[in-house]
C-alpha positions as CSV (number, residue, x, y, z in Angstrom):
1,M,-4.2,-2.1,-19.0
2,K,-2.6,-0.2,-16.2
3,Y,-0.1,2.6,-16.8
4,F,2.4,4.7,-14.8
5,E,2.6,8.4,-15.4
6,F,6.1,9.7,-15.1
7,T,6.9,13.4,-14.7
8,F,10.5,14.3,-15.9
9,S,12.0,17.7,-15.0
10,T,15.1,18.9,-16.8
11,E,17.5,21.7,-16.4
12,P,17.8,23.3,-18.9
13,S,14.2,22.9,-20.0
14,S,13.8,23.1,-23.7
15,E,12.0,21.4,-26.6
16,I,15.2,19.8,-27.8
17,V,16.1,18.4,-24.4
18,Q,12.5,17.0,-24.1
19,D,12.5,15.5,-27.6
20,V,15.9,13.8,-27.0
21,L,14.6,12.5,-23.6
22,A,11.4,11.2,-25.2
23,A,13.4,9.3,-27.9
24,I,15.6,7.7,-25.2
25,L,12.6,6.8,-23.0
26,G,10.8,5.3,-26.0
27,E,13.6,2.8,-26.2
28,A,13.0,2.0,-22.5
29,G,9.4,1.1,-23.2
30,F,7.5,4.4,-22.8
31,E,4.6,4.8,-25.3
32,S,3.6,8.4,-25.3
33,F,4.6,11.8,-24.1
34,I,3.2,15.2,-23.3
35,N,5.5,18.2,-23.6
36,N,4.8,20.9,-21.1
37,D,6.8,24.2,-20.6
38,D,8.5,22.9,-17.4
39,C,8.3,19.1,-17.7
40,L,7.8,16.0,-19.8
41,K,5.0,13.6,-18.9
42,A,5.6,10.1,-20.1
43,Y,3.4,7.0,-20.0
44,I,4.5,3.3,-19.7
45,Q,2.6,0.1,-19.1
46,Q,3.2,-1.0,-15.5
47,S,4.2,-4.5,-16.6
48,L,7.0,-3.0,-18.7
49,C,8.3,-0.5,-16.3
50,D,11.9,-1.1,-15.3
51,E,13.4,1.7,-13.2
52,K,17.0,0.4,-13.7
53,S,16.5,1.0,-17.5
54,I,15.1,4.4,-16.9
55,K,17.9,5.4,-14.5
56,S,20.5,4.1,-17.0
57,A,18.9,6.1,-19.8
58,I,19.1,9.3,-17.7
59,E,22.7,8.5,-16.6
60,N,23.7,8.1,-20.3
61,F,21.8,11.2,-21.6
62,P,23.7,12.4,-24.7
63,L,23.3,16.2,-24.2
64,P,25.9,17.6,-21.9
65,N,25.2,19.7,-18.7
66,T,21.6,18.4,-18.4
67,A,20.1,17.6,-15.1
68,I,17.1,15.2,-15.0
69,S,14.9,14.2,-12.2
70,Y,11.5,12.4,-12.1
71,S,8.6,11.2,-10.1
72,F,5.8,8.8,-11.0
73,K,2.4,7.6,-10.1
74,E,-0.3,5.3,-11.4
75,A,-2.1,6.9,-14.3
76,E,-5.6,7.9,-13.4
77,D,-8.6,6.4,-15.1
78,K,-10.1,9.3,-16.9
79,N,-12.4,10.1,-19.8
80,W,-9.4,10.8,-22.1
81,N,-11.6,12.2,-24.8
82,E,-12.6,15.0,-22.5
83,E,-9.0,15.5,-21.3
84,W,-7.8,15.9,-24.9
85,E,-10.7,18.1,-25.8
86,K,-9.9,20.4,-22.9
87,N,-6.2,20.4,-22.9
88,Y,-4.2,18.9,-25.8
89,F,-5.9,17.4,-28.8
90,Q,-6.5,20.0,-31.5
91,P,-7.3,19.2,-35.1
92,I,-4.2,18.5,-37.2
93,V,-4.1,19.8,-40.8
94,I,-1.3,18.4,-43.0
95,G,-0.5,20.0,-46.3
96,N,-4.1,21.3,-46.6
97,R,-5.0,17.8,-47.8
98,C,-5.5,15.8,-44.6
99,V,-7.2,16.7,-41.4
100,I,-7.1,14.5,-38.3
101,H,-9.6,15.2,-35.5
102,S,-11.9,13.7,-33.0
103,S,-15.7,13.4,-33.1
104,F,-16.0,16.1,-30.5
105,H,-14.3,18.8,-32.6
106,Q,-16.5,21.4,-34.2
107,D,-15.7,23.6,-37.3
108,V,-13.1,21.2,-38.7
109,P,-11.3,22.5,-41.8
110,K,-12.2,20.9,-45.0
111,A,-9.7,18.6,-46.6
112,D,-9.4,15.9,-49.2
113,Y,-9.0,13.2,-46.5
114,D,-10.9,13.6,-43.2
115,I,-9.8,11.1,-40.5
116,V,-11.7,10.8,-37.2
117,I,-10.1,9.3,-34.2
118,N,-11.3,8.9,-30.6
119,P,-8.2,8.3,-28.4
120,Q,-9.2,6.3,-25.3
121,M,-6.0,7.3,-23.5
122,A,-3.4,10.0,-24.0
123,F,-1.7,8.2,-26.8
124,G,-1.6,8.1,-30.6
125,T,-3.4,11.3,-31.7
126,G,-1.0,12.0,-34.6
127,H,0.6,15.2,-33.3
128,H,4.1,13.9,-33.4
129,E,6.4,15.0,-36.2
130,T,7.1,11.5,-37.4
131,T,3.4,10.9,-38.0
132,S,3.0,14.1,-40.1
133,L,6.2,13.2,-42.1
134,I,4.7,9.8,-43.0
135,V,1.3,11.4,-43.8
136,E,3.1,13.7,-46.3
137,E,4.8,10.7,-47.9
138,I,1.5,8.9,-48.3
139,L,-0.2,12.0,-49.8
140,E,2.5,12.2,-52.4
141,S,2.3,8.5,-53.4
142,D,0.1,6.4,-55.6
143,F,-1.0,3.5,-53.4
144,T,-4.0,2.5,-55.6
145,N,-4.6,-1.3,-55.2
146,K,-1.2,-1.8,-53.5
147,S,-1.1,-4.1,-50.5
148,L,0.1,-2.3,-47.4
149,L,1.5,-3.1,-43.9
150,D,1.4,-0.5,-41.1
151,M,3.9,-1.9,-38.6
152,G,3.5,-0.5,-35.1
153,C,0.2,1.0,-36.1
154,G,-0.8,2.8,-32.9
155,T,-4.2,4.1,-33.6
156,S,-3.9,3.2,-37.3
157,I,-4.0,6.8,-38.6
158,L,-1.5,5.9,-41.3
159,A,-3.3,2.7,-42.4
160,I,-6.6,4.5,-42.5
161,L,-5.1,7.3,-44.7
162,A,-3.4,4.8,-47.0
163,R,-6.7,2.9,-47.4
164,M,-8.4,6.2,-48.2
165,C,-5.8,6.8,-50.8
166,G,-6.6,3.4,-52.5
167,A,-4.2,0.9,-50.8
168,Q,-5.7,-2.6,-50.4
169,P,-5.7,-4.9,-48.7
170,C,-4.1,-3.4,-45.6
171,V,-2.7,-5.0,-42.4
172,A,-2.1,-3.0,-39.2
173,I,0.0,-4.6,-36.4
174,D,0.9,-3.5,-32.9
175,I,2.3,-5.1,-29.8
176,D,-0.2,-3.3,-27.6
177,D,-3.7,-4.8,-27.2
178,W,-5.1,-1.3,-26.4
179,C,-3.8,-0.1,-29.8
180,V,-5.4,-3.0,-31.5
181,R,-8.8,-2.3,-29.9
182,N,-8.5,1.5,-30.5
183,S,-7.4,0.9,-34.1
184,I,-10.5,-1.3,-34.8
185,E,-12.7,1.5,-33.3
186,N,-11.1,4.2,-35.4
187,I,-11.4,2.1,-38.6
188,E,-15.1,1.7,-37.8
189,L,-15.5,5.4,-37.1
190,N,-14.1,6.2,-40.6
191,K,-16.3,3.5,-42.3
192,I,-13.2,1.9,-43.8
193,D,-12.9,-1.7,-45.0
194,S,-10.0,-3.9,-46.0
195,I,-7.8,-3.2,-42.9
196,N,-7.0,-6.2,-40.8
197,V,-5.7,-5.3,-37.4
198,K,-3.5,-7.8,-35.5
199,L,-1.7,-8.1,-32.2
200,G,2.0,-8.9,-32.4
201,D,5.5,-7.9,-33.3
202,A,7.7,-8.7,-36.4
203,D,7.5,-12.4,-35.7
204,I,3.8,-12.4,-36.7
205,L,4.9,-11.6,-40.3
206,K,5.9,-15.2,-40.9
207,N,2.2,-15.9,-41.3
208,E,1.7,-13.0,-43.7
209,S,2.0,-12.7,-47.5
210,N,4.3,-10.1,-49.0
211,F,3.3,-6.4,-49.3
212,D,3.8,-3.7,-51.9
213,V,4.2,-1.0,-49.2
214,I,5.4,-1.3,-45.6
215,I,5.2,1.6,-43.2
216,A,7.1,1.4,-39.9
217,N,7.0,4.4,-37.6
218,I,8.5,2.9,-34.4
219,N,12.0,3.8,-33.1
220,R,15.6,3.4,-34.3
221,N,16.5,0.3,-32.4
222,I,13.4,-1.7,-33.3
223,L,13.8,-0.6,-37.0
224,L,17.4,-1.8,-37.0
225,N,16.5,-5.1,-35.4
226,D,13.4,-5.9,-37.5
227,M,14.3,-4.3,-40.9
228,A,15.5,-7.5,-42.4
229,T,12.2,-9.2,-41.5
230,Y,10.3,-6.3,-43.2
231,I,12.3,-6.6,-46.3
232,K,11.7,-10.4,-46.6
233,H,8.0,-9.5,-46.8
234,L,8.3,-6.7,-49.3
235,N,7.5,-7.4,-52.9
236,S,10.1,-6.6,-55.6
237,G,9.8,-3.0,-56.5
238,G,8.0,-2.3,-53.2
239,T,8.4,0.7,-50.9
240,L,9.5,0.8,-47.3
241,L,8.7,4.0,-45.4
242,M,10.3,4.4,-42.0
243,S,10.3,7.0,-39.3
244,G,10.6,7.4,-35.5
245,F,14.2,8.5,-35.4
246,Y,16.3,11.6,-35.6
247,V,18.1,13.1,-38.7
248,D,21.4,12.1,-37.2
249,D,20.3,8.5,-37.3
250,I,19.6,8.4,-41.1
251,S,23.1,7.2,-41.9
252,V,22.8,4.0,-39.7
253,I,19.3,3.4,-40.9
254,R,20.4,3.8,-44.5
255,A,23.4,1.5,-44.0
256,E,21.3,-1.3,-42.7
257,A,18.7,-0.9,-45.4
258,E,21.3,-0.9,-48.2
259,R,23.0,-3.9,-46.6
260,N,19.7,-5.7,-47.0
261,G,19.3,-4.8,-50.7
262,L,17.2,-1.6,-50.5
263,Q,17.8,1.5,-52.5
264,F,17.6,4.9,-50.8
265,V,15.1,7.3,-52.5
266,H,15.0,10.4,-50.2
267,H,14.3,11.6,-46.7
268,R,12.3,14.4,-45.2
269,E,12.7,16.1,-41.8
270,K,10.8,18.2,-39.3
271,N,12.1,19.6,-36.1
272,N,15.1,17.2,-36.3
273,W,12.9,14.1,-36.7
274,A,13.2,12.2,-40.0
275,A,11.4,9.9,-42.4
276,V,13.1,7.9,-45.1
277,R,11.8,6.2,-48.3
278,F,13.5,3.1,-49.7
279,T,12.6,0.8,-52.6
280,L,13.4,-2.9,-53.2
């Protein structure tokens, strides 16, 4: 799969500006981002790249007095494991209970749950706040023998952790065939069973049974569009965990969830990103 690498420069250049820009670009089809001091690098499949959508997103940028420019090129074919080892991917320790790392890492801290991933491109390493928020939710839950769906699974970090915590059977679904392949590899690396990885979007759920737990860490617009479908496949008394949006978006996410019969339990936040828990 071929990707473009976009480099976005902003004035002012700040973490908040880059986070808001990443969220907007995610709605335009970008899959992953690297925050640097002076720019934001963003990656999108060449087949999904639409410059009109990108320019529209920039023109309607919600933060005032922000100038944005960009350039792009075809993403290089690299050994991304080496790239992450040298530059970006450091072990992630969450709540002193879960550590996420690659096989090339040495002296990894001990934790109750040790997850190994080998990213084959610069995507899906689990560093984003939304991933850690959902990880915290999983660690505080009892998923023993509960059927679970990881929707928009990426590299399947969340499905792998949930399975380690006793969830079964598990289904992991993503629209990207690279994510499906890498998920399968990561599941094998962790010697995990009972996770079935599938290629598709919410439409594929019509062929699935219902679940006790559904996790969807995607983005606001997709969650709003597909939430009713998720709920149709959630068992009575089941749990829906969602993330991929900002704290300011909780109200609209909650309104749509409650309109479809869910009950709000709580939310948690980190650096203005949010995760919410609902029950049916």
